[in-house]
Structures are given as structure tokens and as C-alpha cells.
Backbone atoms as SQL, in Angstrom:
CREATE TABLE atoms (id INTEGER PRIMARY KEY, chain TEXT, resi INTEGER, resn TEXT, atom TEXT, x REAL, y REAL, z REAL);
INSERT INTO atoms VALUES
  (1, 'A', 1, 'UNK', 'N', 0.687, -1.392, -0.020),
  (2, 'A', 1, 'UNK', 'CA', -0.171, -0.094, -0.026),
  (3, 'A', 1, 'UNK', 'C', 0.802, 1.299, 0.087),
  (4, 'A', 2, 'UNK', 'N', 0.592, 2.199, -0.909),
  (5, 'A', 2, 'UNK', 'CA', 1.480, 3.435, -0.876),
  (6, 'A', 2, 'UNK', 'C', 0.268, 4.440, -0.398),
  (7, 'A', 3, 'UNK', 'N', 0.832, 4.848, 1.094),
  (8, 'A', 3, 'UNK', 'CA', 0.329, 5.861, 1.806),
  (9, 'A', 3, 'UNK', 'C', 0.953, 7.253, 1.615),
  (10, 'A', 4, 'UNK', 'N', 0.657, 7.911, 1.308),
  (11, 'A', 4, 'UNK', 'CA', 0.935, 9.993, 1.512),
  (12, 'A', 4, 'UNK', 'C', 0.490, 10.067, 2.467),
  (13, 'A', 5, 'UNK', 'N', 1.686, 10.651, 3.301),
  (14, 'A', 5, 'UNK', 'CA', 1.542, 11.133, 5.015),
  (15, 'A', 5, 'UNK', 'C', 1.138, 12.716, 4.847),
  (16, 'A', 6, 'UNK', 'N', 0.158, 12.937, 5.438),
  (17, 'A', 6, 'UNK', 'CA', -0.164, 14.171, 5.982),
  (18, 'A', 6, 'UNK', 'C', 0.821, 15.468, 6.032),
  (19, 'A', 7, 'UNK', 'N', 0.768, 16.732, 5.999),
  (20, 'A', 7, 'UNK', 'CA', 1.823, 17.357, 6.414),
  (21, 'A', 7, 'UNK', 'C', 1.310, 18.956, 6.818),
  (22, 'A', 8, 'UNK', 'N', 1.955, 20.238, 7.499),
  (23, 'A', 8, 'UNK', 'CA', 1.174, 21.006, 7.744),
  (24, 'A', 8, 'UNK', 'C', 1.319, 21.984, 6.405),
  (25, 'A', 9, 'UNK', 'N', 0.415, 22.858, 6.204),
  (26, 'A', 9, 'UNK', 'CA', 0.518, 23.553, 5.195),
  (27, 'A', 9, 'UNK', 'C', 1.526, 25.221, 5.059),
  (28, 'A', 10, 'UNK', 'N', 1.966, 25.340, 6.502),
  (29, 'A', 10, 'UNK', 'CA', 2.883, 26.226, 6.550),
  (30, 'A', 10, 'UNK', 'C', 3.284, 26.211, 8.032),
  (31, 'A', 11, 'UNK', 'N', 4.233, 27.113, 8.379),
  (32, 'A', 11, 'UNK', 'CA', 4.699, 27.172, 9.644),
  (33, 'A', 11, 'UNK', 'C', 3.485, 27.825, 10.552),
  (34, 'A', 12, 'UNK', 'N', 2.891, 28.492, 10.327),
  (35, 'A', 12, 'UNK', 'CA', 1.804, 28.936, 11.483),
  (36, 'A', 12, 'UNK', 'C', 0.931, 28.179, 11.712),
  (37, 'A', 13, 'UNK', 'N', 0.758, 26.681, 10.614),
  (38, 'A', 13, 'UNK', 'CA', -0.272, 26.158, 11.167),
  (39, 'A', 13, 'UNK', 'C', 0.442, 24.895, 12.213),
  (40, 'A', 14, 'UNK', 'N', 1.744, 24.482, 12.093),
  (41, 'A', 14, 'UNK', 'CA', 2.475, 24.171, 13.083),
  (42, 'A', 14, 'UNK', 'C', 2.758, 24.654, 14.305),
  (43, 'A', 15, 'UNK', 'N', 2.873, 26.021, 14.065),
  (44, 'A', 15, 'UNK', 'CA', 3.281, 26.735, 15.383),
  (45, 'A', 15, 'UNK', 'C', 1.583, 26.477, 16.599),
  (46, 'A', 16, 'UNK', 'N', 1.071, 26.991, 15.792),
  (47, 'A', 16, 'UNK', 'CA', -0.709, 26.827, 16.208),
  (48, 'A', 16, 'UNK', 'C', -0.963, 25.369, 16.975),
  (49, 'A', 17, 'UNK', 'N', -0.629, 24.546, 16.357),
  (50, 'A', 17, 'UNK', 'CA', -0.832, 23.091, 16.505),
  (51, 'A', 17, 'UNK', 'C', -0.035, 22.814, 17.887),
  (52, 'A', 18, 'UNK', 'N', 1.441, 23.226, 17.710),
  (53, 'A', 18, 'UNK', 'CA', 2.252, 22.980, 19.042),
  (54, 'A', 18, 'UNK', 'C', 1.896, 23.612, 20.312),
  (55, 'A', 19, 'UNK', 'N', 1.302, 24.691, 19.993),
  (56, 'A', 19, 'UNK', 'CA', 1.195, 25.156, 21.159),
  (57, 'A', 19, 'UNK', 'C', -0.224, 24.673, 21.781),
  (58, 'A', 20, 'UNK', 'N', -1.522, 24.810, 20.853),
  (59, 'A', 20, 'UNK', 'CA', -2.337, 23.989, 21.642),
  (60, 'A', 20, 'UNK', 'C', -1.942, 22.862, 22.028),
  (61, 'A', 21, 'UNK', 'N', -1.346, 22.026, 21.655),
  (62, 'A', 21, 'UNK', 'CA', -0.833, 20.797, 22.394),
  (63, 'A', 21, 'UNK', 'C', 0.331, 20.914, 23.522),
  (64, 'A', 22, 'UNK', 'N', 0.994, 21.728, 23.548),
  (65, 'A', 22, 'UNK', 'CA', 1.183, 22.247, 25.156),
  (66, 'A', 22, 'UNK', 'C', 0.126, 23.028, 26.357),
  (67, 'A', 23, 'UNK', 'N', -0.306, 23.811, 25.434),
  (68, 'A', 23, 'UNK', 'CA', -1.634, 24.242, 26.441),
  (69, 'A', 23, 'UNK', 'C', -2.197, 23.022, 27.136),
  (70, 'A', 24, 'UNK', 'N', -2.403, 22.402, 26.225),
  (71, 'A', 24, 'UNK', 'CA', -3.595, 21.302, 26.786),
  (72, 'A', 24, 'UNK', 'C', -2.597, 20.137, 27.589),
  (73, 'A', 25, 'UNK', 'N', -1.527, 19.955, 27.399),
  (74, 'A', 25, 'UNK', 'CA', -0.632, 19.119, 28.432),
  (75, 'A', 25, 'UNK', 'C', -0.277, 19.540, 29.430),
  (76, 'A', 26, 'UNK', 'N', -0.400, 21.336, 29.584),
  (77, 'A', 26, 'UNK', 'CA', -0.021, 21.861, 30.450),
  (78, 'A', 26, 'UNK', 'C', -1.193, 21.951, 31.652),
  (79, 'A', 27, 'UNK', 'N', -2.380, 22.109, 30.920),
  (80, 'A', 27, 'UNK', 'CA', -3.684, 21.709, 31.750),
  (81, 'A', 27, 'UNK', 'C', -3.646, 20.343, 32.508),
  (82, 'A', 28, 'UNK', 'N', -3.552, 19.265, 31.813),
  (83, 'A', 28, 'UNK', 'CA', -3.519, 18.139, 32.252),
  (84, 'A', 28, 'UNK', 'C', -2.838, 18.077, 33.352),
  (85, 'A', 29, 'UNK', 'N', -1.460, 18.496, 33.318),
  (86, 'A', 29, 'UNK', 'CA', -0.799, 18.186, 34.524),
  (87, 'A', 29, 'UNK', 'C', -1.020, 19.465, 35.745),
  (88, 'A', 30, 'UNK', 'N', -1.530, 20.711, 35.234),
  (89, 'A', 30, 'UNK', 'CA', -1.952, 21.861, 36.683),
  (90, 'A', 30, 'UNK', 'C', -3.179, 21.592, 36.691),
  (91, 'A', 31, 'UNK', 'N', -4.273, 20.995, 36.489),
  (92, 'A', 31, 'UNK', 'CA', -5.431, 21.051, 36.779),
  (93, 'A', 31, 'UNK', 'C', -5.547, 20.499, 38.308),
  (94, 'A', 32, 'UNK', 'N', -5.212, 18.975, 38.185),
  (95, 'A', 32, 'UNK', 'CA', -4.945, 17.881, 39.481),
  (96, 'A', 32, 'UNK', 'C', -4.128, 18.709, 40.692),
  (97, 'A', 33, 'UNK', 'N', -3.324, 19.176, 40.343),
  (98, 'A', 33, 'UNK', 'CA', -2.314, 19.942, 41.283),
  (99, 'A', 33, 'UNK', 'C', -2.867, 21.007, 42.041),
  (100, 'A', 34, 'UNK', 'N', -3.886, 21.733, 41.387),
  (101, 'A', 34, 'UNK', 'CA', -4.383, 22.828, 41.983),
  (102, 'A', 34, 'UNK', 'C', -5.432, 22.696, 42.592),
  (103, 'A', 35, 'UNK', 'N', -6.298, 21.739, 42.137),
  (104, 'A', 35, 'UNK', 'CA', -7.402, 21.180, 42.939),
  (105, 'A', 35, 'UNK', 'C', -6.721, 20.552, 44.139),
  (106, 'A', 36, 'UNK', 'N', -6.135, 19.677, 43.977),
  (107, 'A', 36, 'UNK', 'CA', -5.769, 19.402, 45.449),
  (108, 'A', 36, 'UNK', 'C', -4.890, 19.926, 46.299),
  (109, 'A', 37, 'UNK', 'N', -4.319, 21.286, 45.768),
  (110, 'A', 37, 'UNK', 'CA', -4.134, 22.117, 46.746),
  (111, 'A', 37, 'UNK', 'C', -4.771, 22.870, 47.707),
  (112, 'A', 38, 'UNK', 'N', -5.874, 23.011, 46.950),
  (113, 'A', 38, 'UNK', 'CA', -6.968, 23.834, 47.331),
  (114, 'A', 38, 'UNK', 'C', -8.101, 23.445, 47.784),
  (115, 'A', 39, 'UNK', 'N', -7.945, 22.197, 48.121),
  (116, 'A', 39, 'UNK', 'CA', -9.095, 21.033, 48.894),
  (117, 'A', 39, 'UNK', 'C', -10.020, 20.673, 47.938),
  (118, 'A', 40, 'UNK', 'N', -9.596, 20.574, 46.762),
  (119, 'A', 40, 'UNK', 'CA', -10.453, 20.094, 45.921),
  (120, 'A', 40, 'UNK', 'C', -10.101, 18.350, 45.976),
  (121, 'A', 41, 'UNK', 'N', -9.716, 17.785, 46.498),
  (122, 'A', 41, 'UNK', 'CA', -9.650, 16.487, 46.423),
  (123, 'A', 41, 'UNK', 'C', -10.607, 15.434, 46.185),
  (124, 'A', 42, 'UNK', 'N', -11.593, 15.655, 47.005),
  (125, 'A', 42, 'UNK', 'CA', -12.780, 14.999, 46.628),
  (126, 'A', 42, 'UNK', 'C', -13.344, 14.909, 45.080),
  (127, 'A', 43, 'UNK', 'N', -13.272, 16.182, 44.784),
  (128, 'A', 43, 'UNK', 'CA', -13.896, 16.514, 43.181),
  (129, 'A', 43, 'UNK', 'C', -12.785, 15.724, 42.227),
  (130, 'A', 44, 'UNK', 'N', -11.326, 15.727, 42.694),
  (131, 'A', 44, 'UNK', 'CA', -10.440, 15.048, 41.756),
  (132, 'A', 44, 'UNK', 'C', -10.958, 13.288, 41.720),
  (133, 'A', 45, 'UNK', 'N', -11.526, 12.743, 42.749),
  (134, 'A', 45, 'UNK', 'CA', -11.819, 11.687, 42.881),
  (135, 'A', 45, 'UNK', 'C', -12.995, 11.068, 42.175),
  (136, 'A', 46, 'UNK', 'N', -13.832, 12.126, 42.392),
  (137, 'A', 46, 'UNK', 'CA', -15.172, 11.774, 41.641),
  (138, 'A', 46, 'UNK', 'C', -14.811, 12.194, 40.081),
  (139, 'A', 47, 'UNK', 'N', -14.234, 13.209, 39.669),
  (140, 'A', 47, 'UNK', 'CA', -13.816, 13.349, 38.337),
  (141, 'A', 47, 'UNK', 'C', -12.933, 12.305, 37.410),
  (142, 'A', 48, 'UNK', 'N', -11.926, 11.696, 38.561),
  (143, 'A', 48, 'UNK', 'CA', -10.904, 10.587, 37.924),
  (144, 'A', 48, 'UNK', 'C', -12.204, 9.079, 37.649),
  (145, 'A', 49, 'UNK', 'N', -13.191, 9.062, 38.613),
  (146, 'A', 49, 'UNK', 'CA', -13.963, 7.434, 38.825),
  (147, 'A', 49, 'UNK', 'C', -14.927, 8.291, 37.268),
  (148, 'A', 50, 'UNK', 'N', -15.491, 9.236, 37.345),
  (149, 'A', 50, 'UNK', 'CA', -16.585, 9.511, 36.055),
  (150, 'A', 50, 'UNK', 'C', -15.798, 9.452, 34.634),
  (151, 'A', 51, 'UNK', 'N', -14.801, 9.782, 34.335),
  (152, 'A', 51, 'UNK', 'CA', -13.598, 9.548, 33.672),
  (153, 'A', 51, 'UNK', 'C', -13.266, 8.084, 33.145),
  (154, 'A', 52, 'UNK', 'N', -13.050, 7.459, 34.272),
  (155, 'A', 52, 'UNK', 'CA', -12.650, 6.134, 33.911),
  (156, 'A', 52, 'UNK', 'C', -14.215, 5.272, 33.453),
  (157, 'A', 53, 'UNK', 'N', -15.409, 5.620, 34.319),
  (158, 'A', 53, 'UNK', 'CA', -16.625, 5.149, 33.720),
  (159, 'A', 53, 'UNK', 'C', -16.744, 5.557, 32.320),
  (160, 'A', 54, 'UNK', 'N', -16.687, 6.537, 32.177),
  (161, 'A', 54, 'UNK', 'CA', -17.143, 7.087, 30.484),
  (162, 'A', 54, 'UNK', 'C', -16.285, 6.536, 29.507),
  (163, 'A', 55, 'UNK', 'N', -14.815, 6.689, 29.801),
  (164, 'A', 55, 'UNK', 'CA', -13.727, 6.136, 28.913),
  (165, 'A', 55, 'UNK', 'C', -13.898, 4.504, 28.612),
  (166, 'A', 56, 'UNK', 'N', -14.317, 3.797, 29.692),
  (167, 'A', 56, 'UNK', 'CA', -14.334, 2.477, 29.750),
  (168, 'A', 56, 'UNK', 'C', -15.778, 2.079, 28.786),
  (169, 'A', 57, 'UNK', 'N', -16.815, 2.994, 29.044),
  (170, 'A', 57, 'UNK', 'CA', -17.989, 2.836, 28.106),
  (171, 'A', 57, 'UNK', 'C', -17.738, 3.084, 26.672),
  (172, 'A', 58, 'UNK', 'N', -16.965, 4.167, 26.812),
  (173, 'A', 58, 'UNK', 'CA', -16.252, 4.257, 25.014),
  (174, 'A', 58, 'UNK', 'C', -15.615, 3.428, 24.139),
  (175, 'A', 59, 'UNK', 'N', -14.615, 2.904, 24.945),
  (176, 'A', 59, 'UNK', 'CA', -13.857, 2.000, 24.490),
  (177, 'A', 59, 'UNK', 'C', -14.801, 0.489, 24.154),
  (178, 'A', 60, 'UNK', 'N', -15.353, 0.232, 25.073),
  (179, 'A', 60, 'UNK', 'CA', -16.599, -0.965, 24.903),
  (180, 'A', 60, 'UNK', 'C', -17.549, -0.720, 23.224),
  (181, 'A', 61, 'UNK', 'N', -18.391, 0.265, 23.300),
  (182, 'A', 61, 'UNK', 'CA', -18.802, 0.862, 22.391),
  (183, 'A', 61, 'UNK', 'C', -18.048, 1.072, 21.214),
  (184, 'A', 62, 'UNK', 'N', -17.051, 1.128, 21.459),
  (185, 'A', 62, 'UNK', 'CA', -16.083, 1.262, 19.751),
  (186, 'A', 62, 'UNK', 'C', -15.699, 0.269, 19.699),
  (187, 'A', 63, 'UNK', 'N', -15.447, -0.859, 20.301),
  (188, 'A', 63, 'UNK', 'CA', -15.111, -2.253, 20.151),
  (189, 'A', 63, 'UNK', 'C', -16.430, -2.929, 19.734),
  (190, 'A', 64, 'UNK', 'N', -17.113, -2.830, 20.190),
  (191, 'A', 64, 'UNK', 'CA', -18.342, -3.475, 19.548),
  (192, 'A', 64, 'UNK', 'C', -18.965, -3.157, 17.671),
  (193, 'A', 65, 'UNK', 'N', -18.872, -1.547, 18.103),
  (194, 'A', 65, 'UNK', 'CA', -19.414, -1.378, 16.652),
  (195, 'A', 65, 'UNK', 'C', -18.273, -1.995, 15.506),
  (196, 'A', 66, 'UNK', 'N', -16.933, -1.699, 16.110),
  (197, 'A', 66, 'UNK', 'CA', -15.981, -2.443, 15.244),
  (198, 'A', 66, 'UNK', 'C', -16.000, -3.934, 14.786),
  (199, 'A', 67, 'UNK', 'N', -16.721, -4.638, 15.916),
  (200, 'A', 67, 'UNK', 'CA', -17.037, -6.206, 15.347),
  (201, 'A', 67, 'UNK', 'C', -18.511, -6.370, 14.417),
  (202, 'A', 68, 'UNK', 'N', -18.984, -5.511, 14.339),
  (203, 'A', 68, 'UNK', 'CA', -20.260, -5.384, 13.714),
  (204, 'A', 68, 'UNK', 'C', -19.848, -4.933, 12.264),
  (205, 'A', 69, 'UNK', 'N', -19.200, -4.501, 12.186),
  (206, 'A', 69, 'UNK', 'CA', -18.829, -3.750, 10.725),
  (207, 'A', 69, 'UNK', 'C', -16.957, -3.648, 10.593),
  (208, 'A', 70, 'UNK', 'N', -16.242, -4.701, 10.437),
  (209, 'A', 70, 'UNK', 'CA', -14.775, -4.515, 10.698),
  (210, 'A', 70, 'UNK', 'C', -14.253, -4.034, 9.066),
  (211, 'A', 71, 'UNK', 'N', -15.016, -4.465, 8.119),
  (212, 'A', 71, 'UNK', 'CA', -14.516, -3.818, 6.929),
  (213, 'A', 71, 'UNK', 'C', -14.835, -2.327, 6.644),
  (214, 'A', 72, 'UNK', 'N', -15.634, -1.730, 7.235),
  (215, 'A', 72, 'UNK', 'CA', -16.027, -0.072, 6.988),
  (216, 'A', 72, 'UNK', 'C', -14.704, 0.346, 7.259),
  (217, 'A', 73, 'UNK', 'N', -13.945, 0.264, 8.176),
  (218, 'A', 73, 'UNK', 'CA', -13.171, 1.046, 8.668),
  (219, 'A', 73, 'UNK', 'C', -12.201, 0.982, 7.269),
  (220, 'A', 74, 'UNK', 'N', -11.665, -0.565, 6.793),
  (221, 'A', 74, 'UNK', 'CA', -10.800, -0.074, 5.666),
  (222, 'A', 74, 'UNK', 'C', -10.937, 0.208, 4.345),
  (223, 'A', 75, 'UNK', 'N', -12.334, 0.193, 4.181),
  (224, 'A', 75, 'UNK', 'CA', -12.966, 0.961, 2.848),
  (225, 'A', 75, 'UNK', 'C', -12.696, 2.553, 3.122),
  (226, 'A', 76, 'UNK', 'N', -12.975, 2.864, 4.332),
  (227, 'A', 76, 'UNK', 'CA', -12.989, 4.639, 4.168),
  (228, 'A', 76, 'UNK', 'C', -11.637, 4.798, 4.425),
  (229, 'A', 77, 'UNK', 'N', -10.584, 3.890, 4.610),
  (230, 'A', 77, 'UNK', 'CA', -9.103, 4.665, 4.840),
  (231, 'A', 77, 'UNK', 'C', -8.357, 4.481, 3.245),
  (232, 'A', 78, 'UNK', 'N', -9.235, 3.350, 2.799),
  (233, 'A', 78, 'UNK', 'CA', -8.651, 2.946, 0.886),
  (234, 'A', 78, 'UNK', 'C', -9.179, 4.096, 0.274),
  (235, 'A', 79, 'UNK', 'N', -10.085, 5.157, 0.676),
  (236, 'A', 79, 'UNK', 'CA', -10.464, 6.220, -0.528),
  (237, 'A', 79, 'UNK', 'C', -9.131, 7.125, -0.782);
């Protein structure tokens, strides 16, 4: 299979993408720290439980959908 990789159209697209990724990564590390620092440990506990619950549910839903239509994904990728 001959795959052509995507690329950024210019420098500004790359810079904006890198900035967005770094801001998102910073928030992932900073949010739990600040919540625990200011007494939000119970909120973090509930947040993690809900994230794990919904995450697990979405993984199961996606896996079951892929089992029903396994060839659909390959057809989309071949376009």
C-alpha cells in the first residue's frame, strides 16, 4: 500500500498546533495539582471515577461497533 503522509500547509499551522498541544498538556498536569492544593481532592476523585467510567464505556462501544462492521474502516481508509 502506498500511503501519503499529511503535512502542515505552513509554519503558522505547525506553530498553532504545537501551542495547542502544549497548553493542553499543561492543563492536564496543572489542574489536578491546583485542585488538590486548594482542597478539591474529593472533586478529583469523582472526576477520575467518572472519566474512567465513561472512558471504559466508550472503549466498549467502539469495540463492539468495530466487530459489527470490521470492513467499513478499511474501506474508508482506502479512499
